[in-house]
Phi, psi and omega in degrees: 000321179297317179297320180296319179296318179296322178296319179297319177298320179297321177299313181298319180295318179296318180297316180297317181296315180295318183289325174299322176298322177299313184295329180272345191294333180298335181273332188247346189289342178296324176293321179295322179296320178298317179299321179297317181297321180290317183292324186254018184305323182258011184240157175221124182247139175225160177274187183297337180268004180081011181275144179294140184273156174287169181300316183295322179287331173297319177299324177298314180297322177295318181300319185263007187305318184264006178275131179304142182268147174262155176282335178209162182177197183288138177237118178263135184223140171265141185287156169257122184224172178234158178202157174269160176307133179084353181287165168263112181273140178261125181241122185250135172259127181231166178220144173229162178074021184220017183301123181056035180232354182233152186239342179197158174209158173209113191223140175256123174259139175253148179213151181301141186289356175278348175273155179243113176292130182279132188245145171275331181222095182297336180284309181272355178066028174286128184277148174285136180204162174238116182292149181253183184298327184294338184244020184294340180257016185284168179260354180170158182213133178229134176226130183223145179268141180247107185242333185247162180050045182291152176294148180308323179302317181287323177299314180298322182269003180058047179243156165240182185217148174242126179251136173223150179216147176211161183213149179238162178296317178222205178279068184254004177293136185256182170270162179111201181288132174273308179196155174246131179245166189232131182228130177278130178273143179304144179298330182260017178300138183267137177308136181096345178294136179242121176262119183279137176246129184215214187220152171237125184262128171243154184300336180275353179293154185203156165211096196234158169256176185293341179269000183051048179284107185291336175293322176298313179293320178303314181300317181301313185281333179278353180237024176300138180245127181291170175225189182197159169238119181252131181277129182251000000 
């Protein structure tokens, strides 16, 4: 029980540290973007679908460039869902290829700023969520909405971000749904509109096993799968 309590405290500390980084990033990320442009001047990165990557995801590729690649590993995916104008859309983050192989994660999801992330605590910005089967053995879970002091990349793309983190005693993270989050769709949303859900990468983000195998983490971040909310 004592170890579990310490793990939970560690989760909270990690969440606070990452979220503080979010709040400060609006002041410092312009420098990071410059570094990305210099580092990747002769490089071009695309995702599995051949789409050009955002600045933050380019930084991720640079970070893991020299890390050995795995042939298979964890795949994180955001769900594709539908909703009517004014509805609360349910967005689920899931993972496959990682059953009993991961011990912690910290991930930023991006969503269009016309959506409203539903909160359990509007003051502290704790997001409302429903935990899934993949995290049933965890020691704690924190989800927070990032609305202020946004990075220039998100401002330019008219995005906000939701950050979540969880931790296990050992490699007890499972496959399946990690968590479901809730977003209110605009009342005047037009049928056929598609709201893209994606990711923002910060250096403190992680998807790790107890051995801190960076090849495992590299595979997870290089194979992130976007999601969407389509208005019906």
